[in-house]
DSSP file (Angstrom, degrees, kcal/mol; ACC not computed):
  #  RESIDUE AA STRUCTURE BP1 BP2  ACC     N-H-->O    O-->H-N    N-H-->O    O-->H-N    TCO  KAPPA ALPHA  PHI   PSI    X-CA   Y-CA   Z-CA
    1    1 A M              0   0    0      0, 0.0     2,-0.6     0, 0.0    30,-0.0   0.000 360.0 360.0 360.0 114.8    2.2    3.4   31.9
    2    2 A T        -     0   0    0      2,-0.0     2,-0.4    32,-0.0     0, 0.0  -0.932 360.0-175.2-116.7 106.7    5.0    0.9   31.2
    3    3 A I        +     0   0    0     -2,-0.6    31,-0.0    34,-0.0    35,-0.0  -0.859   9.9 163.1-103.7 134.5    6.2    1.0   27.7
    4    4 A K        -     0   0    0     -2,-0.4    -2,-0.0     7,-0.1    37,-0.0  -0.970  43.2 -84.6-144.2 158.7    8.8   -1.4   26.4
    5    5 A P        -     0   0    0      0, 0.0     2,-0.8     0, 0.0    36,-0.0  -0.243  39.6-119.5 -60.8 152.2   10.0   -2.6   23.0
    6    6 A I        +     0   0    0      1,-0.2     3,-0.1    35,-0.1     4,-0.0  -0.863  44.7 160.1 -95.0 111.4    8.1   -5.3   21.3
    7    7 A K        +     0   0    0     -2,-0.8     2,-0.3     1,-0.1    -1,-0.2   0.634  57.1   9.0-109.0 -19.5   10.5   -8.1   20.9
    8    8 A N  S  > S-     0   0    0      1,-0.0     4,-2.4     0, 0.0     5,-0.2  -0.870  85.8 -82.8-151.7-178.3    8.4  -11.2   20.3
    9    9 A K  H  > S+     0   0    0     -2,-0.3     4,-2.7     1,-0.2     5,-0.2   0.858 123.5  54.1 -63.0 -36.5    4.9  -12.5   19.7
   10   10 A K  H  > S+     0   0    0      2,-0.2     4,-2.3     1,-0.2    -1,-0.2   0.940 110.6  45.4 -64.4 -46.9    4.0  -12.4   23.4
   11   11 A D  H  > S+     0   0    0      1,-0.2     4,-2.4     2,-0.2    -2,-0.2   0.905 113.3  51.9 -60.5 -41.6    5.0   -8.7   23.7
   12   12 A Y  H  X S+     0   0    0     -4,-2.4     4,-2.3     2,-0.2    -2,-0.2   0.924 109.6  48.1 -61.5 -46.2    3.1   -8.0   20.5
   13   13 A Q  H  X S+     0   0    0     -4,-2.7     4,-2.3     1,-0.2    -1,-0.2   0.902 111.9  49.7 -63.2 -42.1    0.0   -9.7   21.8
   14   14 A Q  H  X S+     0   0    0     -4,-2.3     4,-2.5     1,-0.2    -1,-0.2   0.899 110.0  51.1 -63.7 -40.6    0.2   -7.8   25.0
   15   15 A A  H  X S+     0   0    0     -4,-2.4     4,-2.6     2,-0.2    -2,-0.2   0.904 110.0  49.5 -64.3 -41.0    0.6   -4.5   23.2
   16   16 A L  H  X S+     0   0    0     -4,-2.3     4,-2.1     2,-0.2    -2,-0.2   0.904 111.1  49.7 -63.9 -41.1   -2.4   -5.2   21.0
   17   17 A E  H  X S+     0   0    0     -4,-2.3     4,-1.6     2,-0.2    -2,-0.2   0.914 113.0  46.1 -64.0 -42.8   -4.5   -6.0   24.1
   18   18 A R  H  X S+     0   0    0     -4,-2.5     4,-1.9     1,-0.2    -2,-0.2   0.907 110.0  54.3 -66.1 -41.2   -3.4   -2.8   25.8
   19   19 A L  H  < S+     0   0    0     -4,-2.6     4,-0.5     1,-0.2    -1,-0.2   0.903 106.8  51.6 -58.3 -42.1   -4.1   -0.8   22.7
   20   20 A E  H >< S+     0   0    0     -4,-2.1     3,-0.6     1,-0.2     4,-0.2   0.884 108.4  51.8 -63.3 -38.7   -7.6   -2.2   22.6
   21   21 A L  H 3< S+     0   0    0     -4,-1.6     3,-0.3     1,-0.2    -1,-0.2   0.865 120.4  32.2 -66.3 -36.8   -8.2   -1.1   26.2
   22   22 A I  T >< S+     0   0    0     -4,-1.9     3,-2.1     1,-0.2    -1,-0.2   0.232  83.3 116.3-106.1  14.0   -7.0    2.4   25.7
   23   23 A F  T <  S+     0   0    0     -3,-0.6    -1,-0.2    -4,-0.5    -2,-0.1   0.800  77.6  46.5 -56.3 -35.0   -8.2    2.9   22.1
   24   24 A D  T 3  S+     0   0    0     -3,-0.3    -1,-0.3    -4,-0.2     8,-0.1   0.184  82.7 136.9 -95.6  17.6  -10.7    5.6   22.8
   25   25 A S    <   -     0   0    0     -3,-2.1     2,-0.2     6,-0.2     3,-0.1  -0.293  61.0-103.2 -65.4 148.5   -8.4    7.7   25.1
   26   26 A K    >   -     0   0    0      1,-0.1     3,-1.8     2,-0.0     6,-0.5  -0.490  38.4-104.4 -73.9 139.9   -8.4   11.4   24.6
   27   27 A K  T 3  S+     0   0    0      1,-0.2    -1,-0.1    -2,-0.2     4,-0.1  -0.403 107.1  24.4 -61.5 135.6   -5.4   12.9   22.8
   28   28 A G  T 3  S+     0   0    0      1,-0.4    -1,-0.2    -2,-0.1    -2,-0.0   0.215  96.2 113.0  91.9 -14.9   -3.0   14.6   25.2
   29   29 A S  S <> S-     0   0    0     -3,-1.8     4,-2.6     1,-0.1    -1,-0.4  -0.421  85.2-104.9 -80.5 164.7   -4.0   12.5   28.2
   30   30 A P  H  > S+     0   0    0      0, 0.0     4,-2.2     0, 0.0     5,-0.1   0.910 125.7  46.3 -56.3 -41.5   -1.6   10.0   29.7
   31   31 A E  H  > S+     0   0    0      2,-0.2     4,-2.7     1,-0.2    -6,-0.2   0.868 110.1  54.2 -69.2 -34.7   -3.5    7.1   28.0
   32   32 A G  H  > S+     0   0    0     -6,-0.5     4,-2.0     2,-0.2    -1,-0.2   0.900 109.5  47.2 -63.5 -40.7   -3.6    9.1   24.8
   33   33 A D  H  X S+     0   0    0     -4,-2.6     4,-2.3     2,-0.2    -2,-0.2   0.905 112.1  50.1 -65.4 -41.8    0.1    9.4   24.8
   34   34 A E  H  X S+     0   0    0     -4,-2.2     4,-3.0    -5,-0.2     5,-0.2   0.909 108.7  53.2 -62.2 -41.8    0.5    5.7   25.6
   35   35 A L  H  X S+     0   0    0     -4,-2.7     4,-2.4     1,-0.2    -1,-0.2   0.918 109.2  48.7 -58.8 -45.1   -1.8    4.9   22.7
   36   36 A E  H  X S+     0   0    0     -4,-2.0     4,-1.7     2,-0.2    -2,-0.2   0.922 114.0  45.0 -62.8 -45.1    0.3    6.9   20.3
   37   37 A I  H  X S+     0   0    0     -4,-2.3     4,-2.4     2,-0.2    -2,-0.2   0.914 112.7  50.9 -66.9 -43.3    3.5    5.3   21.5
   38   38 A L  H  X S+     0   0    0     -4,-3.0     4,-3.0     1,-0.2     5,-0.3   0.906 107.5  54.6 -60.7 -41.1    2.0    1.8   21.4
   39   39 A G  H  X S+     0   0    0     -4,-2.4     4,-2.4    -5,-0.2    -1,-0.2   0.907 109.0  47.6 -58.8 -42.5    0.8    2.4   17.9
   40   40 A I  H  X S+     0   0    0     -4,-1.7     4,-2.3     2,-0.2    -1,-0.2   0.923 113.6  47.3 -64.8 -44.8    4.3    3.3   16.7
   41   41 A L  H  X S+     0   0    0     -4,-2.4     4,-2.3     2,-0.2    -2,-0.2   0.908 113.2  48.1 -64.4 -42.4    5.8    0.3   18.4
   42   42 A I  H  X S+     0   0    0     -4,-3.0     4,-2.8     2,-0.2     5,-0.2   0.920 111.1  50.8 -64.6 -43.6    3.1   -2.1   17.0
   43   43 A E  H  X S+     0   0    0     -4,-2.4     4,-2.6    -5,-0.3    -2,-0.2   0.917 110.4  49.4 -60.8 -43.4    3.6   -0.6   13.5
   44   44 A K  H  X S+     0   0    0     -4,-2.3     4,-1.8     2,-0.2    -1,-0.2   0.926 112.5  47.3 -61.4 -45.7    7.4   -1.1   13.7
   45   45 A Y  H  X S+     0   0    0     -4,-2.3     4,-2.5     1,-0.2     5,-0.3   0.928 113.5  48.0 -62.1 -45.4    7.0   -4.7   14.8
   46   46 A E  H  X S+     0   0    0     -4,-2.8     4,-2.9     1,-0.2    -2,-0.2   0.890 109.1  53.4 -64.9 -39.3    4.4   -5.4   12.1
   47   47 A D  H  < S+     0   0    0     -4,-2.6    -1,-0.2    -5,-0.2    -2,-0.2   0.878 115.4  41.0 -61.6 -37.3    6.6   -3.8    9.4
   48   48 A E  H  < S+     0   0    0     -4,-1.8    -2,-0.2    -5,-0.2    -1,-0.2   0.854 128.3  28.1 -78.5 -36.0    9.5   -6.0   10.4
   49   49 A H  H  < S+     0   0    0     -4,-2.5    -3,-0.2     1,-0.2    -2,-0.2   0.653 129.3  33.0-105.3 -18.5    7.6   -9.3   10.9
   50   50 A F  S  < S+     0   0    0     -4,-2.9    -1,-0.2    -5,-0.3    -2,-0.1  -0.389  77.2 180.0-133.4  56.6    4.6   -9.1    8.6
   51   51 A P        -     0   0    0      0, 0.0     2,-0.6     0, 0.0    -4,-0.1  -0.280  19.1-143.2 -64.4 144.2    5.8   -7.1    5.6
   52   52 A I        -     0   0    0     -5,-0.1    -2,-0.0     3,-0.0    -5,-0.0  -0.940  17.3-143.9-109.2 120.5    3.3   -6.5    2.8
   53   53 A G        -     0   0    0     -2,-0.6     0, 0.0     1,-0.1     0, 0.0  -0.180  28.9 -83.4 -76.5 172.3    4.8   -6.7   -0.6
   54   54 A F        -     0   0    0      1,-0.1    -1,-0.1    58,-0.1     2,-0.0  -0.417  48.3-109.7 -71.9 150.8    3.8   -4.5   -3.6
   55   55 A P        -     0   0    0      0, 0.0    61,-0.1     0, 0.0    -1,-0.1  -0.328  45.6 -79.0 -74.2 164.2    0.8   -5.6   -5.7
   56   56 A D     >  -     0   0    0      1,-0.1     4,-2.4    -2,-0.0     5,-0.2  -0.424  44.0-125.2 -57.5 134.5    1.2   -7.0   -9.2
   57   57 A P  H  > S+     0   0    0      0, 0.0     4,-2.0     0, 0.0    -1,-0.1   0.878 108.5  46.5 -55.5 -41.9    1.7   -4.0  -11.5
   58   58 A I  H  > S+     0   0    0      2,-0.2     4,-2.6     1,-0.2     5,-0.2   0.891 111.9  50.4 -71.5 -38.1   -1.2   -4.8  -13.8
   59   59 A E  H  > S+     0   0    0      1,-0.2     4,-2.6     2,-0.2    -1,-0.2   0.872 109.0  53.2 -64.7 -35.5   -3.5   -5.4  -10.9
   60   60 A A  H  X S+     0   0    0     -4,-2.4     4,-2.5     2,-0.2    -2,-0.2   0.896 109.1  48.8 -65.0 -39.9   -2.4   -2.0   -9.5
   61   61 A I  H  X S+     0   0    0     -4,-2.0     4,-2.7     2,-0.2    -2,-0.2   0.940 112.7  47.5 -63.5 -47.0   -3.3   -0.4  -12.8
   62   62 A K  H  X S+     0   0    0     -4,-2.6     4,-2.3     1,-0.2    -2,-0.2   0.910 112.7  49.2 -61.4 -42.3   -6.7   -2.1  -12.9
   63   63 A F  H  X S+     0   0    0     -4,-2.6     4,-2.3     2,-0.2    -1,-0.2   0.926 112.9  46.4 -63.2 -45.1   -7.4   -1.1   -9.3
   64   64 A R  H  X S+     0   0    0     -4,-2.5     4,-2.1     2,-0.2     6,-0.2   0.885 110.4  53.5 -66.7 -37.9   -6.4    2.5   -9.9
   65   65 A M  H  X>S+     0   0    0     -4,-2.7     5,-2.9     2,-0.2     4,-0.8   0.923 109.5  48.8 -60.4 -43.6   -8.5    2.6  -13.0
   66   66 A E  H ><5S+     0   0    0     -4,-2.3     3,-0.8     1,-0.2    -2,-0.2   0.917 110.1  51.2 -62.2 -43.9  -11.5    1.4  -11.0
   67   67 A Q  H 3<5S+     0   0    0     -4,-2.3    -1,-0.2     1,-0.2    -2,-0.2   0.879 115.4  42.1 -59.9 -38.3  -10.9    4.0   -8.3
   68   68 A M  H 3<5S-     0   0    0     -4,-2.1    -1,-0.2    -5,-0.1    -2,-0.2   0.489 112.7-116.3 -89.6  -3.7  -10.8    6.8  -11.0
   69   69 A G  T <<5 +     0   0    0     -4,-0.8    -3,-0.2    -3,-0.8     2,-0.2   0.768  62.3 155.2  73.5  24.9  -13.7    5.5  -13.0
   70   70 A Y      < -     0   0    0     -5,-2.9    -1,-0.2    -6,-0.2     2,-0.2  -0.511  25.8-164.2 -84.3 152.0  -11.4    4.8  -16.0
   71   71 A N     >  -     0   0    0     -2,-0.2     4,-2.0    -5,-0.0     3,-0.3  -0.634  44.6 -83.2-119.8-174.5  -12.1    2.3  -18.7
   72   72 A Q  H  > S+     0   0    0      1,-0.2     4,-2.3    -2,-0.2     5,-0.1   0.844 128.0  56.3 -62.4 -33.7   -9.8    0.8  -21.4
   73   73 A T  H  > S+     0   0    0      2,-0.2     4,-1.3     1,-0.2    -1,-0.2   0.895 106.5  50.0 -64.7 -39.8  -10.4    3.9  -23.6
   74   74 A D  H  > S+     0   0    0     -3,-0.3     4,-0.8     1,-0.2    -2,-0.2   0.902 110.6  49.5 -64.9 -40.2   -9.2    6.2  -20.9
   75   75 A L  H >X S+     0   0    0     -4,-2.0     4,-2.5     1,-0.2     3,-0.9   0.884 104.8  59.0 -64.9 -37.3   -6.1    4.0  -20.4
   76   76 A A  H 3X S+     0   0    0     -4,-2.3     4,-2.3     1,-0.3    -1,-0.2   0.847  99.2  58.1 -59.8 -34.1   -5.5    4.1  -24.1
   77   77 A K  H 3< S+     0   0    0     -4,-1.3    -1,-0.3    -3,-0.2    -2,-0.2   0.797 110.7  43.9 -65.9 -27.1   -5.3    7.9  -23.9
   78   78 A V  H << S+     0   0    0     -3,-0.9    -2,-0.2    -4,-0.8    -1,-0.2   0.910 123.8  31.7 -82.3 -46.1   -2.4    7.4  -21.4
   79   79 A V  H  < S-     0   0    0     -4,-2.5     2,-0.2     2,-0.1    -2,-0.2   0.524 110.5-111.0 -96.9  -6.0   -0.4    4.7  -23.2
   80   80 A G  S  < S+     0   0    0     -4,-2.3     2,-0.3    -5,-0.3    -4,-0.1  -0.343  82.8  43.5 117.9 -54.5   -1.2    5.6  -26.8
   81   81 A L     >  -     0   0    0     -2,-0.2     4,-2.2     1,-0.1     5,-0.1  -0.943  65.4-131.5-132.6 150.2   -3.5    3.1  -28.4
   82   82 A K  H  > S+     0   0    0     -2,-0.3     4,-2.3     1,-0.2     5,-0.2   0.891 112.1  52.2 -65.0 -38.9   -6.6    1.1  -27.4
   83   83 A S  H  > S+     0   0    0      1,-0.2     4,-2.4     2,-0.2    -1,-0.2   0.883 108.7  50.6 -64.8 -36.7   -4.9   -2.1  -28.6
   84   84 A R  H  > S+     0   0    0      2,-0.2     4,-2.4     1,-0.2    -2,-0.2   0.911 109.2  50.9 -66.6 -41.7   -1.9   -1.4  -26.5
   85   85 A A  H  X S+     0   0    0     -4,-2.2     4,-2.6     2,-0.2    -2,-0.2   0.915 110.8  49.4 -60.3 -43.1   -4.1   -0.8  -23.5
   86   86 A S  H  X S+     0   0    0     -4,-2.3     4,-1.9     1,-0.2    -2,-0.2   0.923 110.6  49.4 -62.3 -45.3   -5.8   -4.1  -24.1
   87   87 A E  H  <>S+     0   0    0     -4,-2.4     5,-3.2     2,-0.2     6,-1.3   0.881 112.0  48.9 -62.4 -38.8   -2.5   -5.9  -24.4
   88   88 A I  H ><5S+     0   0    0     -4,-2.4     3,-1.6     4,-0.2    -2,-0.2   0.949 111.7  47.9 -65.4 -49.0   -1.2   -4.4  -21.2
   89   89 A L  H 3<5S+     0   0    0     -4,-2.6    -1,-0.2     1,-0.3    -2,-0.2   0.791 114.6  46.5 -65.5 -27.4   -4.3   -5.2  -19.2
   90   90 A N  T 3<5S-     0   0    0     -4,-1.9    -1,-0.3    -5,-0.2    -2,-0.2   0.290 113.7-118.9 -95.5   9.0   -4.2   -8.8  -20.5
   91   91 A K  T < 5S+     0   0    0     -3,-1.6    -3,-0.2     2,-0.2    -2,-0.1   0.791  81.8 120.1  58.8  32.7   -0.5   -9.1  -19.8
   92   92 A K  S   <S+     0   0    0     -5,-3.2     2,-0.4    -6,-0.2    -4,-0.2   0.565  71.8  46.2 -97.3 -12.4    0.4   -9.7  -23.4
   93   93 A R  S    S-     0   0    0     -6,-1.3    -1,-0.2    -9,-0.1    -2,-0.2  -0.998  82.3-132.9-131.5 130.2    2.6   -6.6  -23.6
   94   94 A K        -     0   0    0     -2,-0.4     2,-0.3    -3,-0.1    -6,-0.1  -0.467  32.1-101.8 -76.9 151.6    5.2   -5.6  -21.0
   95   95 A L        -     0   0    0     19,-0.1     2,-0.2    -2,-0.1    -1,-0.1  -0.563  35.1-145.5 -73.3 133.8    5.3   -2.1  -19.6
   96   96 A T     >  -     0   0    0     -2,-0.3     4,-2.5     1,-0.1     5,-0.2  -0.498  28.2-104.9 -90.3 168.2    8.1    0.0  -21.1
   97   97 A L  H  > S+     0   0    0      1,-0.2     4,-2.2     2,-0.2     5,-0.1   0.903 123.4  51.2 -59.3 -41.7    9.9    2.7  -19.2
   98   98 A E  H  > S+     0   0    0      2,-0.2     4,-2.5     1,-0.2    -1,-0.2   0.904 109.6  49.5 -63.9 -41.6    8.0    5.4  -21.1
   99   99 A M  H  > S+     0   0    0      2,-0.2     4,-3.1     1,-0.2     5,-0.3   0.909 108.9  53.1 -62.6 -41.8    4.7    3.7  -20.2
  100  100 A I  H  X S+     0   0    0     -4,-2.5     4,-2.5     1,-0.2    -2,-0.2   0.921 110.0  47.9 -59.9 -44.2    5.7    3.4  -16.6
  101  101 A R  H  X S+     0   0    0     -4,-2.2     4,-2.5     2,-0.2    -1,-0.2   0.930 113.6  47.1 -62.0 -45.1    6.5    7.2  -16.5
  102  102 A L  H  X S+     0   0    0     -4,-2.5     4,-2.8     2,-0.2     5,-0.3   0.911 113.6  47.4 -63.8 -43.2    3.1    8.0  -18.2
  103  103 A L  H  X>S+     0   0    0     -4,-3.1     4,-2.5     2,-0.2     6,-0.8   0.891 112.1  50.6 -65.7 -39.5    1.2    5.7  -15.8
  104  104 A H  H  X5S+     0   0    0     -4,-2.5     4,-1.1    -5,-0.3    -2,-0.2   0.942 115.6  41.7 -62.6 -47.2    3.0    7.2  -12.8
  105  105 A D  H  <5S+     0   0    0     -4,-2.5    -2,-0.2    -5,-0.2    -1,-0.2   0.897 124.5  35.4 -68.4 -40.9    2.2   10.7  -13.9
  106  106 A S  H  <5S+     0   0    0     -4,-2.8    -3,-0.2    -5,-0.2    -2,-0.2   0.911 131.4  25.7 -82.7 -44.6   -1.4   10.1  -15.0
  107  107 A L  H  <5S-     0   0    0     -4,-2.5    -3,-0.2    -5,-0.3    -2,-0.2   0.516  95.6-128.9-100.7  -6.9   -2.6    7.5  -12.5
  108  108 A K     << +     0   0    0     -4,-1.1    -4,-0.2    -5,-0.5    -3,-0.1   0.853  50.4 157.0  60.4  36.9   -0.3    8.4   -9.6
  109  109 A I        -     0   0    0     -6,-0.8    -1,-0.2    -9,-0.1    -2,-0.1  -0.815  50.6-105.9 -89.7 130.2    0.8    4.8   -9.2
  110  110 A P    >>  -     0   0    0      0, 0.0     4,-1.7     0, 0.0     3,-1.2  -0.260  18.4-131.7 -57.3 138.8    4.2    4.6   -7.5
  111  111 A T  H 3> S+     0   0    0      1,-0.3     4,-2.2     2,-0.2     5,-0.2   0.814 105.4  67.3 -61.5 -29.5    7.0    3.6   -9.9
  112  112 A E  H 34 S+     0   0    0      1,-0.2    -1,-0.3     2,-0.2     4,-0.2   0.821 104.8  43.8 -60.7 -30.8    8.2    1.0   -7.4
  113  113 A V  H X4 S+     0   0    0     -3,-1.2     3,-0.9     1,-0.1    -1,-0.2   0.910 114.0  48.8 -77.3 -45.2    5.0   -0.9   -8.1
  114  114 A L  H 3< S+     0   0    0     -4,-1.7    -2,-0.2     1,-0.2   -19,-0.1   0.768 104.5  58.0 -70.7 -26.7    5.1   -0.5  -11.9
  115  115 A I  T 3< S+     0   0    0     -4,-2.2    -1,-0.2   -15,-0.1    -2,-0.1   0.582  80.9 112.9 -83.6  -7.1    8.7   -1.6  -12.4
  116  116 A Q  S <  S-     0   0    0     -3,-0.9     2,-0.2    -4,-0.2    -3,-0.0  -0.259  74.4-107.6 -64.2 150.1    8.2   -5.0  -10.8
  117  117 A A        +     0   0    0    -60,-0.0     2,-0.3   -61,-0.0    -1,-0.1  -0.493  44.7 174.0 -72.1 147.1    8.5   -8.1  -12.9
  118  118 A Y              0   0    0     -2,-0.2   -62,-0.0   -62,-0.1   -24,-0.0  -0.967 360.0 360.0-150.3 164.4    5.2   -9.9  -13.6
  119  119 A K              0   0    0     -2,-0.3    -1,-0.0     0, 0.0    -2,-0.0   0.366 360.0 360.0-115.3 360.0    3.9  -12.8  -15.6
């Protein structure tokens, strides 16, 4: 087992190939330990070189509503009025700080997602 930092695309590709070879290794075995370390190194490299930004706040609300089986009426119970829920979902009304707090508490959407600017 030769573990080294992933510094470039070539190192990254080699790490992915090795990961694929040892993917089914037993936990606690030498290959299992190597798999765990490689996973950490690959994740670090990907976080630095292929960052994934936050989703659009309204799309995040819609996605979470779908996950929870919510409809516009359910959202209205969170933000106050059905017309307000409609305006939010159609991006005709911006989220207020109070709405962000309510959505975070009710739908468990991270505030970092909800506070982003959107059009």
